[in-house]
C-alpha positions in Angstrom: 0.0 0.0 0.0 2.8 2.4 0.9 4.7 1.6 -2.3 1.6 2.3 -4.3 1.0 5.6 -2.6 4.7 6.5 -3.2 4.3 5.7 -7.0 1.2 7.9 -7.1 2.9 10.7 -5.4 5.9 10.5 -7.7 3.6 10.4 -10.7 1.6 13.4 -9.4 4.8 15.4 -8.8 6.1 14.5 -12.3 2.9 15.7 -14.0 2.7 18.8 -11.9 6.3 19.6 -12.8 5.6 19.0 -16.5 2.6 21.3 -16.4 4.6 24.0 -14.7 7.4 23.8 -17.3 4.8 23.8 -20.1 3.2 27.0 -18.7 6.5 28.7 -18.2 7.7 27.9 -21.7 4.3 28.5 -23.4 3.5 31.8 -21.7 5.9 34.0 -23.8 4.5 32.4 -27.0 1.0 33.2 -25.8 2.1 36.7 -25.0 3.5 37.2 -28.5 0.4 35.8 -30.1 -1.9 37.9 -28.0 0.1 41.0 -28.8 -0.1 40.3 -32.5 -4.0 40.3 -32.5 -4.4 43.5 -30.5 -4.3 47.2 -31.6 -1.2 49.2 -31.0 -3.0 51.4 -28.5 -4.0 48.5 -26.3 -0.6 46.9 -26.6 0.9 50.1 -25.1 -1.8 50.4 -22.5 -0.9 49.9 -18.8 -4.0 47.7 -18.4 -2.7 44.3 -19.1 -5.3 41.8 -20.3 -4.3 38.1 -20.4 -7.6 37.1 -22.1 -8.4 39.1 -25.3 -11.8 40.8 -25.6 -11.3 41.0 -29.4 -9.1 39.8 -32.1 -7.8 41.8 -35.1 -5.7 40.7 -38.0 -4.6 44.3 -38.8 -0.9 43.7 -38.0 -0.8 40.7 -40.3 -2.5 42.6 -43.1 0.0 45.4 -42.7 3.1 43.2 -42.9 1.9 41.4 -45.9 0.5 44.4 -47.8 3.8 46.3 -47.5 2.4 49.1 -45.3 5.1 48.3 -42.8 7.9 48.9 -45.2 9.5 45.6 -44.2 9.9 42.8 -46.8 8.3 40.1 -44.7 6.8 38.1 -47.7 10.2 38.2 -49.6 12.0 37.2 -46.4 9.7 34.2 -45.8 10.2 33.0 -49.3 14.0 33.4 -49.1 14.1 31.7 -45.7 12.0 28.8 -47.0 14.3 28.3 -50.0 17.5 28.5 -48.0 16.2 26.3 -45.2 14.9 23.6 -47.5 18.0 23.6 -49.7 20.2 23.4 -46.6 18.3 20.5 -45.2 18.3 18.5 -48.4 22.0 19.2 -49.1 23.1 18.4 -45.6 21.3 15.0 -45.5 22.4 14.2 -49.0 26.0 14.6 -47.9 25.6 13.2 -44.4 24.1 9.8 -45.4 27.0 8.6 -47.6 29.5 10.1 -45.3 28.0 8.3 -42.3 27.9 5.1 -44.2 31.6 5.4 -45.2 32.8 6.2 -41.7 30.8 3.4 -40.1 31.0 0.6 -42.7 34.3 1.1 -44.6 38.0 1.4 -43.7 38.4 5.2 -44.1 42.0 6.5 -43.4 42.0 9.0 -40.5 38.5 8.0 -39.5 39.1 9.0 -35.8 40.6 12.3 -36.9 37.6 13.1 -39.0 35.2 12.3 -36.2 37.3 14.3 -33.8 37.1 17.3 -36.2 33.4 17.0 -36.4 33.2 17.1 -32.6 35.5 20.1 -32.5 32.9 22.1 -34.5 30.6 22.0 -31.4 33.4 22.3 -28.8 35.1 25.4 -30.2 33.4 28.8 -30.4 31.3 29.3 -33.6 33.1 32.6 -34.4 36.3 30.7 -35.0 34.7 29.1 -38.1 32.6 32.1 -39.2 35.5 34.3 -40.3 37.2 31.7 -42.5 33.8 30.8 -44.1 33.0 34.5 -44.6 36.3 35.1 -46.3 35.8 32.1 -48.5 32.3 33.1 -49.5 33.4 36.6 -50.4 36.4 35.4 -52.4 34.1 33.0 -54.4 31.8 35.9 -55.2 28.9 34.2 -53.3 28.2 36.9 -50.7 24.6 37.8 -50.5 23.4 34.8 -52.5 21.4 31.7 -51.8 24.5 29.5 -52.3 26.6 31.7 -50.1 24.1 31.3 -47.3 23.4 27.6 -47.8 27.1 26.6 -47.7 27.7 28.0 -44.1 24.4 26.4 -43.0 25.5 23.0 -44.3 29.0 23.5 -42.9 27.7 24.0 -39.3 25.0 21.3 -39.5 26.8 18.6 -41.3 29.0 17.3 -38.5 26.0 16.8 -36.2 24.0 15.2 -39.0 26.9 12.8 -39.9 27.1 11.7 -36.2 23.4 11.1 -36.0 23.1 9.3 -39.3 26.1 7.1 -38.2 23.9 5.9 -35.3 21.2 4.8 -37.8 23.7 3.1 -40.0 25.1 1.2 -37.1 21.6 0.0 -36.2 21.4 -1.8 -39.5 22.7 -5.4 -39.0 25.9 -6.1 -41.0 24.5 -9.6 -41.8 21.9 -8.0 -44.0 24.5 -6.4 -46.2 26.7 -9.5 -46.1 23.8 -11.7 -47.3 23.2 -9.3 -50.2 26.9 -9.5 -51.2 26.7 -13.3 -51.2 23.7 -13.0 -53.5 25.9 -11.0 -55.9 24.7 -7.4 -55.1 27.2 -4.6 -55.8 27.9 -1.8 -53.4 25.6 0.7 -55.1 22.8 -1.9 -55.1 23.3 -2.5 -51.4 23.2 1.2 -50.7 20.1 2.1 -52.8 18.1 -1.1 -52.3 18.9 -2.0 -48.7 20.6 0.8 -46.7 18.6 3.8 -47.9 15.2 2.1 -47.4 16.2 1.1 -43.9 17.5 4.7 -43.2 14.2 6.3 -44.4 13.0 7.2 -40.9 16.3 8.8 -40.0 16.5 10.6 -43.4 13.0 12.1 -42.9 13.8 13.2 -39.4 17.1 14.6 -40.5 15.4 16.7 -43.2 13.0 18.1 -40.5 15.7 18.9 -38.1 18.0 20.4 -40.8 15.1 22.6 -41.9 14.4 23.8 -38.4 18.1 24.6 -37.6 18.4 26.6 -40.8 15.1 28.4 -40.4 15.9 29.7 -36.9 19.5 30.7 -37.7 20.3 34.4 -37.1 24.1 35.0 -36.9 24.8 33.4 -40.3 22.4 35.5 -42.4 23.3 38.6 -40.4 26.9 38.3 -41.5 26.6 36.6 -45.0 23.8 38.8 -46.4 22.9 42.4 -47.0 20.2 42.7 -49.7 19.1 39.1 -49.4 16.4 39.4 -46.7 16.1 36.5 -44.3 13.2 36.4 -41.8 15.1 36.1 -38.6 17.2 39.2 -39.5 14.2 41.0 -41.0 12.5 41.1 -37.6 15.0 43.7 -36.5 13.8 46.1 -39.2 10.6 46.8 -37.3 12.6 48.9 -34.9 13.3 52.4 -36.2 15.3 55.2 -34.6 12.1 56.7 -33.2 9.9 53.8 -32.3 9.1 50.1 -32.5 6.1 48.7 -34.3 5.3 46.3 -31.5 2.2 44.7 -33.1 3.8 44.2 -36.5 6.9 42.8 -34.9 4.8 40.4 -32.8 2.9 39.3 -36.0 6.1 38.7 -37.8 7.6 36.8 -34.9 4.5 34.5 -34.8 5.0 33.8 -38.5 8.7 33.0 -37.9 7.9 30.6 -35.0 4.9 29.0 -36.7 6.8 26.5 -38.9 9.0 25.4 -36.0 6.0 24.9 -33.8 4.1 22.9 -36.4 7.1 20.7 -37.2 7.9 19.9 -33.6 4.3 19.3 -32.8 3.4 16.9 -35.6 6.8 15.2 -35.9 8.0 15.4 -32.3 8.5 11.6 -32.2 10.7 11.6 -35.3 12.9 14.4 -34.1 13.2 13.0 -30.6 14.3 9.6 -32.0 16.9 11.4 -34.2 18.4 13.4 -31.4 18.5 10.5 -29.0 19.8 8.1 -31.6 23.5 8.7 -30.7 22.8 8.1 -27.0 20.6 5.0 -27.3 22.6 3.3 -30.0 
C-alpha cells in the first residue's frame, strides 16, 4: 500500500512539474500571439489583459500588404528556399559520409570524427570568419548558395554523427547476405541501406530545416540585400519607435513552422536526437 502511494505521489509530482514547465515555456509564446492580435493602442496600455476581448488581423495585413515597409513576404520565401536547400544538401552529404565512416575502412576516421566534434566544442566565431572570407572570395556573398554553404558546414558534423547511429543500427549480416547473392555496393546502398534509413533521413530533413530556419548569426553576416526572416525582424525597430504589433505578428510567422514541425513530428525528431545516445 505504501509503495503504491509512493508511486502515485511521484507520478503526481512528475505531472505537476511537466505542467509547470509547459506553462513557463508557453507563456511567452502566448504573450506574442496575444500582442499580434491587439491594436497598437491596447498593446501600449498599462491595463494588461491576459484574455483578449477582441481579435484583429490588422498587423498581419500590414506586414503582408507592404504598409510596414519591411519585406516580410520576400524574407519568408528566401528563408523557405534556404532552409529547404540546406536540409536537403546536408542530409544528401551526411548519409553517404556516415555510411563510409561506419562501414568502410576510411583512413583517418578518428581524426575526421574528432574534427566533427570540434565544431561544437570550439566557439562558432572561429569558423565564421574563414567561411566568410571564402564566400566573399568566391563571389557568393549575399546569394542563396553563399548562405546555404555555411548552414551546411555548421549542421553537417552533427548530422553525420546522427546518421552514423542509424547506419550502425542496420545489421551487418543483411549487407553480407546481399553481397553473397551478388549485389554490388551501389545496389546494397540504394536497395537495402537507404530504405532502412528512411525514418532517419526524414527526421534529418525536418531537423535540418528547423536549424536553418531559426539561424540568425549566419544570415546577419553573410547577407545584406538578401532578406532572411530572422534578420528582418530587426527592421521593425526604427530610430524613433518600434512597431510592436507588427513585430509580434512577424515573430509569430517566424515561429509557426518550427511549432508545427515539432508538434506533428516530435517523435521523429526525438528519435533522431537521442539516436546517438541510445545506439
